[in-house]
N, C-alpha and C positions, 0 to 999 in steps of 0.2 A: 770541773772537771777534773779525773782523774789522769793519774800518770801514762801519757802514751796516747792519749787522747788527740787529735786535730787541735793544734796549737801555733800554726807560724807566724813568726815576725811580722813586721809591717813590710819590709820591702820582701819577704815569701809571699804576702799574699797580692801585692802588686805583678810579681812576676806570674804567679799561677794567673790571676786576670789577665795577664798579658799572653800566656801561651794556650789558654783557655783548657786549664787542666781540672779546674774545680770539679767538673762534675764528673770525674774518676776517682774522687773518695781524696783520702789525706793524703798531702804530698808529703815528702822526706822528713820523719823527726828528728831521726839520729843516723850517724852513719857515716859513709865516705864518698865523696864522687857525687858524679850528676845520676840523676835516674830516667833514662831511654824508657819508653813505653814501650813494649814488646808485645808481639802476637799472644796472648795470653791462653786464646782457646777456652778450655772450661775453665777458668779460673777468673774469667769476666773480668773486673776491674778490682781485684779484691777488696770489694767492701759485700759483707754479709750480713743479714738482718736476725740483729740478737732477740726483737722484739718475736718474731716467729719462729722460734728453737725448738724445734721439736724434743720432748723426751724420750729417749729411746730405749723403752722397757723391754728385753727380749724374754723368750719362754725357752729355757734351757732343757735338754733333755735329759740330763744329769743333774736334780735338782742342787746342788753343792755351785754348780757354776752359775747360778743364778746371780742378778745383781742384788742381791738382799746379803750375797757372801764373800767374804773379805779376798775376793779376787787379785787387787792389785794388779789393776789392767794399767799399762803402762805403754804400750804400743797399740797402734792402729793403721789397718790398709783397707783400699777398697778397691773391688772389682766392679763388674759390671751389675752383678748382681748381689754378690755379699759383701759385708764388712770382716776383716781379721782382728779379734782383739790377741794380745799376749798378756796371760796369764805370768805375771813375773816370776815368780816362788813355786810354780804346780807344774812345769814340764808342758805346757798346756796352750795353744790357740786355740778361742772358739772361732767359730764359724756362723757366721750371724745373716741370715737368710733373707733380704730386704723383700723378696718379692711374697714369702711363704709366712706372714705374720710375725716378723723377729723370731722365726725358731733357729736355736742357736744349737748347733752340734760341735762335739770336743774332739779335738784333733791332739791326742799324744804325742810328744815327741820325745824321741831317743836322744838325749843330750846330756853331759855329767851331772851329777848330785850337784845341789844346793847349786846349780845354777839361776841366775837371775835376767830370764828374759825383756830386753828393753824392745829399741826399736823393731819394728815389721814391717815388709814390703812385698810385695807380689810382682811377679815379672814373668813371661812368656811360659807359665804354668810351672815356677818355680817360688817356694816361699825362703824369706831372706830372713834370718834373724840374730839381733848380736846380743852378745849374752855379757852384761856386764862385768858379773863376777869372777869369770875367767878371761876377761879383753877377748873374745873369740865371736865369730861371723860363721855361723850355719846355714847351711841351704837346704832343703826339700823338696823333692818334687812331688809336685800336686798329681801333675797331668789335668785330666778334667774336672774340674769344680764340683759340679752336679753330681758326682760320683758320691760321693759324702753324704748324699740325701738316704741313699739306701741302706747305711749303716755299715759302709764298706771299711770302715776302720776299726780294726781291733787292736792288732799290736801297733806298739808307736811307730812313728814313720821315721824312719832312718835318715839319721843326719850326714851330709858332706862338710867336715871342717874346714873352711878355707884360711888358707894361712897366709898370714901378713906379714908383707915382706915392705920395708923400709919404714914401718909406724910403730915406735916404741912407746906403748902404754901398758902399764901393767893392770891386772885385776881388781880389784876392791869395790867400796860403796861409790866412788863416786869417778864415772867412765865411761864406757860406751851407752849413749843413751838413744840416738835414733839413726836411723839407714834408710837411704833410698834409692834405689837403680833407675839407670837411665832407660829409658824406652826400648831402644835396642839390646837390651840386658849385657853390654860393654865393661859399662862405665858401674860404678857404687859411689856413694857417698856416705862416709861414717862418722858420728856426728862423737866427739868427746865432749861433754857437758859442761866440765869447768876446770880450768887449772890455774895455779897460783893460791896465792893467800892473799891476808889484808895487808902485811907490810909491803908487798909488793905488786897488788892489783890481781885482779883475775878476768880471763877471758875463757872463751868457749870456742873450739878447734872442729873445721869439719875439713876431714882427708878426702881427696881426690883419689879413687883406685880404680886399677883396672883390672877387669876379671879375667884370670887366666885360667882357664881350667878350675885347680882346686887350689888357685892361689889369689891373693889381693896384691896389687903391687902401687906403689904408691906414682902419682901420675900428676906431678905439677905441686906447684907450692900449699901446703896447708892455707886453707881461709881463716881467719883469727877473728873472731867479733868479741870485742873489747865489751866489757860488762862495768855496769855503775859501780857496782862494789860487788864484794863476796858474796852476798845473799841470793845475787842473780844467778841463773843459769838457763842454756839451751836444752830444751827435753823432746825435741821433736822435728824431723826433717821430712820433707813431700817435694819431689818434682814438679813444676807444671808449668806449662807455658813457656820450657826451656829458662826458667828461674827455681832455684831454691825457695821454700818458704820453710820457715824455723819458729818454732814457740819459744819466747822466751818467755820466764816466769819467775817469781819471787813469791817462794813458800817456804816458812812461815810471811804472813806480809799479803798475800793474794792479791796479787798483781802480775797480769797475763798480757801478752802484746805477742802480736803476729811480725816475726819480720821477712823483709825479702830479700834474698842474696843473688846477686848475679855471679855464677860458679866463672865466669870467665876473666873479671876482674878483682872477684873479690870484695867487691861494694856490696852494701848491706841497707837497707831502710829500716825504720819501724813503719809498718802499713795499717795495721788495724788495733784497735783497743779492745779484749774480751773480759776486762776487770768487772764491771756492773755486771756484766752474766754469769762471769763465776761466781762473784759474792752473794749471789742471790740465792743459789743452789744447796748451801746448809740449812736455810729455813722450811726449804722443800724435802728433807730429808737425804740430799745426793752428797755425797763427797765432791769437792771443789779443787782436788788437787792434782790440775789438767797436766798430764803427759804423753798423750797420744792424740795425734793429728793425721786427718786424710783428707784426698777434696777427691768425691765422687766424679762419675763421667758426665753428670748432670751440672756440674759445678758445685754441688752442695759443700759446705765445712762440717766434716765430722770430726769429735772433740770425744774423748773418754776419760775419766777420771780414774786416778790411783786411790782406792778407798780404804788402804791401810798401811800400817808404817811396821814392821817389822825388821829384825835380823835375820839370822838365820832361821831359817823354816824346815824343821824336820819332819812335821805332819804331811801326808799323802795330797789331803783332800783342805779345800780351803774352810775355814769356820765361820758361821753366823756373824754378821755383824748389821748394828744400828745404822750405819750412813752405807747407804747404797752408790753402786757403781753409776757415775754418769755417764750416760751414750746419749751424745747431741747431736744433731743433724742443722744446720743451719742453711736457708734459700739464700740466692745470691740475690743483692739489693741491687744491682744492676748487671749489666751483660753486656758484653765485648763480642765482635767476632773472631771468629779465629778458627784454626784446627785442633782437634780435640788431638791429645798426648796421651 
């Protein structure tokens, strides 16, 4: 059994049987505090079916943004019709149409040179993207998402840089990796993938921020997720059913676990293991450095891999690669009733 799979001790098994939680999937594996069961809505019971995971190979209108090029896709967001993939070093987000045969359109972004676009989220007609290299967050006005179907994007979408207040993080190779915006658009969670070193121990940090026009202000204590060691990190954030979901990865080492985090208490738990699915991808020609995650309105879990490892990139377009970008869609294994958020 791989690390992170359901493996409670005997006492935990007795407790699970007593309260009837076994049908809801994994109980808490690691973390802090108790784990109340919220109304999850589209997140169901936080168990998806890896055996029915779809490999979604999109068709790009611009060939160099197809899966067989080194896109370094690091961020992922989902709306009712589209998926949004952030191409880390090429100032671009791809809009993938789930209704039109996975057709992908390039949305070029006006960001500083040598930006490293990591987390991405969509809320109320705006796209939010975090830039690891510059320790920055940008907002882009999209409006009607379907307008890009007619090729309306020509010039780069202008960015509004949101000033960080109360968060002291420098730009670099280890920095902001994920972003999630609350349904009302008034609150944003920003993920620092890792801090610390082997001598002190490592942790990931999630900053709760209030969106105030063109600034992001720290609002409450940061959530600290302790890591087993400094080979681990958190790479993606998603808000679902009032809880945060985070992707915890070990790469190299190829271990992938989904965390559930209570943003009000800071408690967190490992809830779903993706290691076996991810380790099978290279044999099929896909990269398996999973970095982006989103939950669709139908409850499907979407994952995307970063298929290249580069330092500063000066080329304007991604080159071909033998390791394709993996875009996966996993259906829910079980359903809970609730309100879609």
